[in-house]
TIMI-2910 file (N, C-alpha, C, CB; in pm, 1 decimal, decimal comma, always signed):
<rs>
+----------+----------+----------+----------+----------+----------+----------+----------+----------+----------+----------+----------+------+
!      n_x !      n_y !      n_z !     ca_x !     ca_y !     ca_z !      c_x !      c_y !      c_z !     cb_x !     cb_y !     cb_z ! resn !
+----------+----------+----------+----------+----------+----------+----------+----------+----------+----------+----------+----------+------+
! +18484,4 ! +19885,0 ! +11878,5 ! +18455,0 ! +20009,6 ! +11880,5 ! +18307,3 ! +20047,1 ! +11869,7 ! +18526,5 ! +20063,8 ! +11786,7 !  Met !
! +18246,6 ! +20112,2 ! +11963,8 ! +18101,0 ! +20129,3 ! +11970,6 ! +18062,6 ! +20232,4 ! +11856,7 ! +18054,4 ! +20181,4 ! +12119,7 !  Ala !
! +17952,6 ! +20224,0 ! +11798,7 ! +17902,2 ! +20311,4 ! +11701,5 ! +17839,2 ! +20434,9 ! +11756,1 ! +17810,0 ! +20242,6 ! +11621,0 !  Phe !
! +17888,4 ! +20554,8 ! +11721,0 ! +17825,3 ! +20675,0 ! +11774,4 ! +17801,3 ! +20771,6 ! +11650,2 ! +17919,4 ! +20744,1 ! +11890,6 !  Thr !
! +17709,0 ! +20853,4 ! +11668,9 ! +17669,0 ! +20957,1 ! +11556,9 ! +17599,7 ! +20897,5 ! +11463,9 ! +17778,9 ! +21024,7 ! +11488,0 !  Gly !
! +17618,5 ! +20919,1 ! +11326,9 ! +17524,9 ! +20890,5 ! +11231,7 ! +17604,9 ! +20833,5 ! +11108,3 ! +17439,5 ! +21016,9 ! +11199,9 !  Leu !
! +17555,3 ! +20724,6 ! +11051,5 ! +17609,3 ! +20658,7 ! +10929,3 ! +17526,6 ! +20670,8 ! +10804,8 ! +17628,2 ! +20516,7 ! +10955,1 !  His !
! +17579,3 ! +20706,4 ! +10698,3 ! +17520,3 ! +20710,8 ! +10572,5 ! +17593,3 ! +20629,2 ! +10471,5 ! +17509,6 ! +20845,6 ! +10529,5 !  Val !
! +17516,4 ! +20550,8 ! +10397,3 ! +17568,4 ! +20482,8 ! +10285,9 ! +17492,2 ! +20527,6 ! +10169,1 ! +17563,9 ! +20335,0 ! +10302,3 !  Leu !
! +17578,0 ! +20563,6 ! +10062,8 ! +17522,9 ! +20595,3 !  +9921,0 ! +17538,1 ! +20480,0 !  +9846,1 ! +17592,3 ! +20712,3 !  +9846,7 !  Cys !
! +17435,8 ! +20423,9 !  +9782,3 ! +17432,5 ! +20308,6 !  +9694,4 ! +17335,0 ! +20310,2 !  +9586,9 ! +17410,2 ! +20194,3 !  +9768,1 !  Ala !
! +17357,2 ! +20212,4 !  +9482,2 ! +17274,0 ! +20212,4 !  +9372,1 ! +17142,3 ! +20151,4 !  +9425,2 ! +17337,0 ! +20135,2 !  +9251,3 !  Val !
! +17020,8 ! +20199,6 !  +9368,1 ! +16903,7 ! +20126,1 !  +9390,8 ! +16905,8 ! +19980,2 !  +9344,8 ! +16797,1 ! +20194,3 !  +9328,1 !  Ser !
! +16860,3 ! +19893,4 !  +9429,3 ! +16870,2 ! +19759,9 !  +9375,2 ! +16746,5 ! +19723,1 !  +9280,3 ! +16880,5 ! +19659,4 !  +9494,1 !  Gly !
! +16759,2 ! +19593,9 !  +9228,7 ! +16653,3 ! +19545,6 !  +9143,6 ! +16529,0 ! +19492,5 !  +9226,1 ! +16710,0 ! +19434,2 !  +9053,0 !  Asp !
! +16431,4 ! +19561,0 !  +9209,1 ! +16313,2 ! +19531,8 !  +9279,7 ! +16197,0 ! +19480,0 !  +9196,2 ! +16273,3 ! +19648,5 !  +9349,0 !  Gln !
! +16222,6 ! +19427,9 !  +9074,6 ! +16130,8 ! +19380,7 !  +8985,7 ! +16033,7 ! +19282,7 !  +9027,5 ! +16193,5 ! +19334,3 !  +8886,9 !  Ser !
! +15907,8 ! +19287,8 !  +9008,8 ! +15810,8 ! +19195,0 !  +9055,5 ! +15839,2 ! +19049,2 !  +9041,6 ! +15693,2 ! +19221,2 !  +8991,7 !  Pro !
! +15909,8 ! +19011,3 !  +8927,7 ! +15947,7 ! +18869,8 !  +8930,0 ! +16066,7 ! +18817,2 !  +8997,2 ! +15959,6 ! +18831,1 !  +8808,6 !  Gly !
! +16118,4 ! +18901,7 !  +9077,0 ! +16233,0 ! +18861,7 !  +9155,5 ! +16190,3 ! +18803,5 !  +9295,2 ! +16327,2 ! +18983,3 !  +9173,4 !  Asn !
! +16067,6 ! +18819,4 !  +9335,1 ! +16004,9 ! +18762,2 !  +9464,9 ! +16109,8 ! +18789,6 !  +9587,5 ! +15974,1 ! +18590,8 !  +9447,4 !  Gly !
! +16142,7 ! +18697,4 !  +9652,8 ! +16204,4 ! +18724,4 !  +9778,9 ! +16360,5 ! +18744,1 !  +9762,2 ! +16172,1 ! +18608,3 !  +9877,1 !  Asp !
! +16401,9 ! +18741,9 !  +9623,1 ! +16530,8 ! +18757,8 !  +9596,1 ! +16574,5 ! +18913,4 !  +9553,1 ! +16560,0 ! +18657,1 !  +9491,1 !  Lys !
! +16465,3 ! +18993,0 !  +9563,9 ! +16496,7 ! +19132,8 !  +9523,2 ! +16585,8 ! +19196,8 !  +9611,3 ! +16379,5 ! +19214,9 !  +9513,3 !  Ala !
! +16688,2 ! +19280,8 !  +9535,8 ! +16777,1 ! +19360,2 !  +9625,4 ! +16727,3 ! +19495,9 !  +9649,0 ! +16914,5 ! +19370,1 !  +9570,1 !  Glu !
! +16740,4 ! +19539,6 !  +9779,4 ! +16703,4 ! +19673,3 !  +9797,0 ! +16812,8 ! +19770,8 !  +9757,3 ! +16664,3 ! +19693,8 !  +9934,8 !  Ile !
! +16926,0 ! +19732,5 !  +9791,0 ! +17052,5 ! +19806,4 !  +9743,2 ! +17137,5 ! +19727,4 !  +9663,6 ! +17134,6 ! +19856,1 !  +9853,9 !  Leu !
! +17202,0 ! +19803,9 !  +9566,8 ! +17304,7 ! +19751,0 !  +9486,6 ! +17428,6 ! +19793,5 !  +9531,0 ! +17289,8 ! +19782,5 !  +9353,5 !  Gly !
! +17528,6 ! +19803,5 !  +9450,7 ! +17680,5 ! +19843,4 !  +9471,0 ! +17684,5 ! +19977,9 !  +9544,3 ! +17763,6 ! +19857,7 !  +9324,8 !  Ala !
! +17764,8 ! +19987,0 !  +9652,0 ! +17774,4 ! +20114,9 !  +9723,9 ! +17875,9 ! +20204,5 !  +9638,1 ! +17826,6 ! +20091,8 !  +9881,8 !  Pro !
! +17853,3 ! +20346,0 !  +9650,6 ! +17952,7 ! +20427,1 !  +9591,2 ! +18043,2 ! +20490,1 !  +9708,7 ! +17882,8 ! +20538,4 !  +9500,2 !  Phe !
! +17994,1 ! +20519,2 !  +9820,4 ! +18065,6 ! +20551,0 !  +9931,5 ! +17977,3 ! +20556,5 ! +10063,0 ! +18133,3 ! +20678,0 !  +9904,8 !  Trp !
! +18050,2 ! +20568,9 ! +10176,5 ! +17979,8 ! +20570,3 ! +10308,1 ! +18064,5 ! +20669,2 ! +10392,6 ! +17969,3 ! +20418,0 ! +10378,4 !  Ser !
! +17994,8 ! +20737,0 ! +10494,3 ! +18051,0 ! +20817,5 ! +10592,7 ! +17993,8 ! +20790,0 ! +10716,9 ! +18039,8 ! +20951,5 ! +10563,7 !  Arg !
! +18076,2 ! +20782,7 ! +10822,6 ! +18029,9 ! +20784,0 ! +10975,5 ! +18074,7 ! +20910,9 ! +11024,9 ! +18092,2 ! +20663,0 ! +11070,1 !  Thr !
! +17979,7 ! +20989,0 ! +11079,3 ! +18007,7 ! +21124,9 ! +11144,1 ! +17974,1 ! +21111,0 ! +11282,8 ! +17926,7 ! +21245,0 ! +11081,5 !  Met !
! +18084,7 ! +21123,3 ! +11370,9 ! +18060,9 ! +21121,2 ! +11520,2 ! +17995,0 ! +21235,2 ! +11575,6 ! +18182,8 ! +21108,0 ! +11591,6 !  Ala !
! +18005,0 ! +21363,9 ! +11508,0 ! +17947,1 ! +21473,6 ! +11554,5 ! +17857,7 ! +21529,8 ! +11425,6 ! +18060,3 ! +21573,3 ! +11612,3 !  Ser !
! +17761,4 ! +21618,6 ! +11471,1 ! +17686,0 ! +21681,3 ! +11377,0 ! +17767,2 ! +21747,3 ! +11252,0 ! +17608,7 ! +21780,6 ! +11449,7 !  Ala !
! +17717,9 ! +21712,1 ! +11130,5 ! +17807,3 ! +21755,3 ! +11034,1 ! +17736,3 ! +21733,4 ! +10891,3 ! +17944,7 ! +21677,5 ! +11050,1 !  Asn !
! +17790,0 ! +21763,6 ! +10785,2 ! +17726,6 ! +21743,7 ! +10654,1 ! +17837,1 ! +21652,3 ! +10571,7 ! +17691,1 ! +21896,6 ! +10577,7 !  Thr !
! +17783,8 ! +21561,7 ! +10496,7 ! +17869,7 ! +21468,4 ! +10413,4 ! +17966,2 ! +21562,2 ! +10322,9 ! +17771,7 ! +21366,3 ! +10315,8 !  Thr !
! +18081,9 ! +21517,9 ! +10310,5 ! +18184,2 ! +21583,9 ! +10230,1 ! +18169,7 ! +21561,4 ! +10075,9 ! +18320,0 ! +21534,9 ! +10275,7 !  Asp !
! +18085,1 ! +21461,5 ! +10044,7 ! +18062,2 ! +21423,6 !  +9904,9 ! +17899,9 ! +21412,9 !  +9889,2 ! +18142,2 ! +21277,6 !  +9868,4 !  Val !
! +17861,9 ! +21412,2 !  +9763,0 ! +17719,3 ! +21416,6 !  +9729,1 ! +17692,9 ! +21284,7 !  +9649,5 ! +17680,6 ! +21551,3 !  +9642,7 !  Gly !
! +17566,8 ! +21275,3 !  +9618,8 ! +17521,5 ! +21146,7 !  +9541,6 ! +17586,5 ! +21174,3 !  +9397,3 ! +17340,1 ! +21126,0 !  +9534,4 !  Ala !
! +17650,0 ! +21064,0 !  +9347,2 ! +17714,1 ! +21077,8 !  +9208,5 ! +17622,7 ! +21094,8 !  +9090,0 ! +17795,7 ! +20958,4 !  +9180,1 !  Pro !
! +17492,7 ! +21050,7 !  +9109,3 ! +17396,8 ! +21050,1 !  +9008,1 ! +17255,7 ! +21033,6 !  +9060,0 ! +17428,5 ! +20946,3 !  +8913,8 !  Lys !
! +17154,4 ! +21063,9 !  +8978,1 ! +17023,4 ! +21041,0 !  +9017,3 ! +17000,0 ! +20887,7 !  +9033,3 ! +16928,9 ! +21103,9 !  +8917,0 !  Asp !
! +16882,6 ! +20842,6 !  +9113,9 ! +16853,3 ! +20704,4 !  +9118,9 ! +16940,9 ! +20630,5 !  +9216,5 ! +16865,8 ! +20646,6 !  +8985,8 !  Gly !
! +16999,7 ! +20703,3 !  +9307,5 ! +17087,8 ! +20635,7 !  +9414,0 ! +17014,7 ! +20654,5 !  +9555,9 ! +17244,9 ! +20705,5 !  +9416,8 !  Val !
! +17039,5 ! +20572,6 !  +9642,6 ! +16983,0 ! +20573,9 !  +9774,6 ! +17072,3 ! +20609,3 !  +9888,9 ! +16929,0 ! +20449,1 !  +9800,1 !  Ile !
! +17033,0 ! +20693,8 !  +9983,7 ! +17101,0 ! +20712,3 ! +10102,5 ! +17047,7 ! +20632,1 ! +10211,9 ! +17101,2 ! +20846,5 ! +10136,8 !  Phe !
! +17122,0 ! +20527,9 ! +10263,3 ! +17074,0 ! +20462,3 ! +10375,7 ! +17128,3 ! +20514,3 ! +10498,4 ! +17098,4 ! +20327,1 ! +10367,1 !  Arg !
! +17050,0 ! +20554,2 ! +10599,4 ! +17084,4 ! +20643,5 ! +10710,1 ! +17056,6 ! +20554,3 ! +10843,0 ! +16992,3 ! +20786,9 ! +10704,6 !  Val !
! +17163,4 ! +20554,1 ! +10928,0 ! +17154,1 ! +20479,5 ! +11051,6 ! +17203,0 ! +20567,7 ! +11160,5 ! +17233,4 ! +20348,3 ! +11046,6 !  Arg !
! +17125,8 ! +20590,3 ! +11271,5 ! +17155,7 ! +20679,7 ! +11379,3 ! +17192,2 ! +20592,7 ! +11511,9 ! +17029,3 ! +20777,7 ! +11402,9 !  Ala !
! +17294,4 ! +20647,8 ! +11582,8 ! +17324,6 ! +20581,0 ! +11695,4 ! +17239,3 ! +20653,1 ! +11821,2 ! +17484,1 ! +20582,2 ! +11711,9 !  Ala !
! +17193,2 ! +20773,1 ! +11792,6 ! +17113,8 ! +20848,6 ! +11886,2 ! +16991,2 ! +20922,3 ! +11810,8 ! +17208,4 ! +20953,4 ! +11960,4 !  Ala !
! +16893,3 ! +20944,0 ! +11879,4 ! +16783,4 ! +21022,2 ! +11816,5 ! +16842,0 ! +21139,7 ! +11748,1 ! +16677,5 ! +21068,4 ! +11919,7 !  Ala !
! +16813,2 ! +21164,9 ! +11628,3 ! +16881,1 ! +21297,0 ! +11543,6 ! +16780,8 ! +21332,1 ! +11443,1 ! +17034,0 ! +21263,8 ! +11458,7 !  Ser !
! +16807,2 ! +21447,2 ! +11383,9 ! +16748,5 ! +21511,4 ! +11272,6 ! +16843,3 ! +21509,0 ! +11160,4 ! +16707,6 ! +21649,0 ! +11304,8 !  Trp !
! +16777,1 ! +21484,9 ! +11030,4 ! +16868,6 ! +21488,7 ! +10907,8 ! +16789,3 ! +21544,9 ! +10802,8 ! +16925,8 ! +21347,9 ! +10863,1 !  Phe !
! +16873,8 ! +21614,4 ! +10715,9 ! +16816,8 ! +21669,1 ! +10589,8 ! +16896,9 ! +21638,7 ! +10476,0 ! +16799,8 ! +21813,4 ! +10595,1 !  Ala !
! +16843,0 ! +21629,2 ! +10357,4 ! +16897,5 ! +21586,3 ! +10229,5 ! +16868,5 ! +21698,7 ! +10131,0 ! +16835,8 ! +21448,2 ! +10181,7 !  Ile !
! +16975,8 ! +21736,3 ! +10059,6 ! +16967,2 ! +21831,4 !  +9944,2 ! +17103,4 ! +21879,1 !  +9903,3 ! +16879,2 ! +21953,2 !  +9978,4 !  Gly !
! +17110,2 ! +21971,2 !  +9804,5 ! +17229,0 ! +22026,7 !  +9763,0 ! +17309,0 ! +22101,0 !  +9872,5 ! +17200,0 ! +22113,3 !  +9654,7 !  Gln !
! +17232,1 ! +22179,0 !  +9953,2 ! +17292,9 ! +22255,3 ! +10072,4 ! +17200,5 ! +22217,6 ! +10193,8 ! +17297,1 ! +22426,2 ! +10046,6 !  Thr !
! +17185,4 ! +22098,2 ! +10240,3 ! +17094,2 ! +22060,9 ! +10353,5 ! +17125,9 ! +22129,0 ! +10475,0 ! +17096,6 ! +21917,4 ! +10381,3 !  Pro !
! +17016,2 ! +22163,2 ! +10567,5 ! +17031,3 ! +22224,3 ! +10693,1 ! +16940,0 ! +22161,4 ! +10785,2 ! +17010,5 ! +22368,0 ! +10687,7 !  Asp !
! +16998,0 ! +22065,3 ! +10860,1 ! +16910,8 ! +21983,7 ! +10952,6 ! +16875,0 ! +22054,6 ! +11091,2 ! +16984,7 ! +21847,9 ! +10983,1 !  Ala !
! +16916,1 ! +22194,7 ! +11110,5 ! +16884,8 ! +22262,4 ! +11216,7 ! +16764,6 ! +22342,3 ! +11213,0 ! +16982,9 ! +22332,7 ! +11246,1 !  Ser !
! +16692,5 ! +22347,9 ! +11087,7 ! +16588,4 ! +22425,0 ! +11074,6 ! +16467,8 ! +22345,1 ! +11138,4 ! +16571,9 ! +22464,0 ! +10930,0 !  Gln !
! +16383,7 ! +22414,3 ! +11220,2 ! +16278,6 ! +22359,0 ! +11277,3 ! +16162,9 ! +22340,2 ! +11176,8 ! +16242,8 ! +22437,8 ! +11389,8 !  Ala !
! +16152,9 ! +22405,9 ! +11086,6 ! +16035,9 ! +22380,7 ! +10977,4 ! +16099,8 ! +22439,9 ! +10842,6 ! +15877,4 ! +22466,9 ! +11019,3 !  Ser !
! +16052,9 ! +22369,3 ! +10740,2 ! +16094,5 ! +22404,0 ! +10610,5 ! +16031,4 ! +22322,7 ! +10505,8 ! +16235,0 ! +22394,5 ! +10600,4 !  Gly !
! +16062,7 ! +22355,2 ! +10391,6 ! +16021,6 ! +22255,1 ! +10268,8 ! +16141,0 ! +22244,7 ! +10162,5 ! +15879,0 ! +22314,9 ! +10184,3 !  Ser !
! +16122,0 ! +22145,9 ! +10082,1 ! +16223,5 ! +22107,9 !  +9998,9 ! +16355,9 ! +22076,1 ! +10067,5 ! +16240,3 ! +22208,2 !  +9904,0 !  Gly !
! +16470,8 ! +22140,9 ! +10021,3 ! +16600,6 ! +22106,0 ! +10091,1 ! +16614,4 ! +22151,0 ! +10233,6 ! +16714,2 ! +22163,9 ! +10016,8 !  Gln !
! +16521,4 ! +22246,3 ! +10274,3 ! +16529,9 ! +22293,1 ! +10419,4 ! +16434,4 ! +22207,4 ! +10506,2 ! +16490,1 ! +22451,1 ! +10433,2 !  Ser !
! +16371,7 ! +22099,6 ! +10451,3 ! +16294,4 ! +22009,0 ! +10527,4 ! +16389,0 ! +21910,9 ! +10605,6 ! +16197,2 ! +21933,6 ! +10434,2 !  Ala !
! +16353,6 ! +21883,5 ! +10721,2 ! +16436,2 ! +21779,9 ! +10793,9 ! +16345,3 ! +21660,8 ! +10835,2 ! +16506,7 ! +21843,8 ! +10925,1 !  Arg !
! +16406,8 ! +21553,6 ! +10871,9 ! +16339,3 ! +21430,3 ! +10909,6 ! +16399,3 ! +21382,7 ! +11047,3 ! +16356,9 ! +21318,6 ! +10794,7 !  Glu !
! +16311,6 ! +21318,1 ! +11130,0 ! +16363,5 ! +21261,4 ! +11260,1 ! +16390,2 ! +21113,1 ! +11248,4 ! +16262,3 ! +21285,8 ! +11376,4 !  Tyr !
! +16484,4 ! +21073,9 ! +11306,6 ! +16528,9 ! +20937,4 ! +11300,4 ! +16569,5 ! +20890,1 ! +11449,1 ! +16652,3 ! +20925,7 ! +11196,4 !  Ile !
! +16495,0 ! +20782,4 ! +11487,4 ! +16520,4 ! +20720,7 ! +11618,3 ! +16659,9 ! +20655,1 ! +11639,9 ! +16417,1 ! +20617,9 ! +11640,6 !  Glu !
! +16715,6 ! +20645,3 ! +11751,8 ! +16827,4 ! +20569,3 ! +11773,3 ! +16821,1 ! +20428,8 ! +11726,5 ! +16856,0 ! +20572,3 ! +11905,4 !  Ala !
! +16905,8 ! +20378,8 ! +11641,0 ! +16902,3 ! +20237,6 ! +11595,6 ! +16822,6 ! +20224,2 ! +11471,3 ! +16844,6 ! +20146,1 ! +11702,2 !  Gly !
! +16745,1 ! +20309,2 ! +11433,8 ! +16656,6 ! +20308,8 ! +11321,2 ! +16740,8 ! +20314,9 ! +11180,1 ! +16556,6 ! +20433,4 ! +11336,6 !  Glu !
! +16691,0 ! +20259,4 ! +11073,5 ! +16740,9 ! +20262,7 ! +10950,5 ! +16648,0 ! +20324,8 ! +10859,1 ! +16776,8 ! +20137,9 ! +10910,3 !  Val !
! +16679,4 ! +20414,9 ! +10782,3 ! +16589,6 ! +20480,9 ! +10696,0 ! +16665,2 ! +20495,6 ! +10541,9 ! +16549,8 ! +20629,1 ! +10767,1 !  Ile !
! +16598,5 ! +20455,5 ! +10439,1 ! +16639,6 ! +20470,7 ! +10307,9 ! +16561,1 ! +20574,4 ! +10236,6 ! +16632,5 ! +20346,2 ! +10240,3 !  Asp !
! +16640,5 ! +20669,9 ! +10171,2 ! +16590,4 ! +20773,9 ! +10091,0 ! +16647,8 ! +20783,5 !  +9955,1 ! +16608,7 ! +20894,2 ! +10156,5 !  Arg !
! +16552,4 ! +20798,4 !  +9858,0 ! +16606,1 ! +20818,8 !  +9718,7 ! +16661,4 ! +20965,6 !  +9705,6 ! +16489,2 ! +20791,8 !  +9607,3 !  Asn !
! +16769,5 ! +20984,0 !  +9638,6 ! +16818,1 ! +21113,2 !  +9631,7 ! +16864,2 ! +21152,3 !  +9490,3 ! +16925,7 ! +21127,3 !  +9727,9 !  Val !
! +16890,2 ! +21274,2 !  +9465,8 ! +16927,2 ! +21332,7 !  +9335,0 ! +17075,6 ! +21347,6 !  +9321,2 ! +16861,3 ! +21467,9 !  +9315,4 !  Ala !
! +17130,5 ! +21362,9 !  +9208,0 ! +17269,7 ! +21388,2 !  +9186,1 ! +17316,3 ! +21490,4 !  +9261,4 ! +17299,4 ! +21414,3 !  +9057,0 !  Ala !
! +17413,3 ! +21499,4 !  +9337,0 ! +17472,9 ! +21603,9 !  +9414,9 ! +17411,3 ! +21633,2 !  +9545,7 ! +17473,8 ! +21720,9 !  +9340,8 !  Gly !
! +17319,4 ! +21557,9 !  +9581,9 ! +17247,5 ! +21574,6 !  +9711,6 ! +17352,6 ! +21519,1 !  +9826,3 ! +17096,8 ! +21486,7 !  +9710,3 !  Asp !
! +17355,9 ! +21599,9 !  +9940,2 ! +17443,0 ! +21561,5 ! +10051,3 ! +17340,6 ! +21537,5 ! +10178,3 ! +17560,7 ! +21683,4 ! +10080,9 !  Lys !
! +17396,5 ! +21487,2 ! +10273,7 ! +17308,8 ! +21470,5 ! +10401,1 ! +17372,6 ! +21555,6 ! +10504,7 ! +17297,6 ! +21314,7 ! +10454,8 !  Leu !
! +17290,6 ! +21629,1 ! +10587,4 ! +17337,3 ! +21701,3 ! +10702,3 ! +17257,7 ! +21645,9 ! +10833,8 ! +17314,4 ! +21861,3 ! +10678,2 !  Ala !
! +17309,6 ! +21640,3 ! +10958,1 ! +17249,1 ! +21588,7 ! +11069,3 ! +17290,3 ! +21667,2 ! +11190,5 ! +17279,8 ! +21447,4 ! +11082,1 !  Trp !
! +17203,3 ! +21656,4 ! +11294,0 ! +17230,0 ! +21710,0 ! +11431,6 ! +17161,2 ! +21622,5 ! +11522,2 ! +17183,9 ! +21857,0 ! +11452,9 !  Ile !
! +17202,9 ! +21617,3 ! +11640,9 ! +17130,6 ! +21527,9 ! +11752,9 ! +16996,2 ! +21607,1 ! +11781,0 ! +17228,6 ! +21510,1 ! +11904,6 !  Leu !
! +16902,1 ! +21523,2 ! +11810,8 ! +16779,3 ! +21576,8 ! +11845,5 ! +16775,4 ! +21628,0 ! +11990,9 ! +16676,6 ! +21476,3 ! +11821,9 !  Ala !
+----------+----------+----------+----------+----------+----------+----------+----------+----------+----------+----------+----------+------+
</rs>
């Protein structure tokens, strides 16, 4: 099955201690993941502070992260700010407790 839409993984931030060298983990255990085939907002938020959303897009897209994110806004700040992601790109973002992710095609 071909990947379409956008995938987000919510996971613990890994151990990136300087003493770990090349064995440092970027991501730890996952809490949840969602693959959304069409523009949408995740139905769950980050369970606590200090977790990461790993975002992967099948096509060029806009995404926003926050308590009530809106990826359709052309300009904004804070929760109404959006970010562009290229097709096939992966972006990691630190998030706060309760944050969700919204996305639309570019």
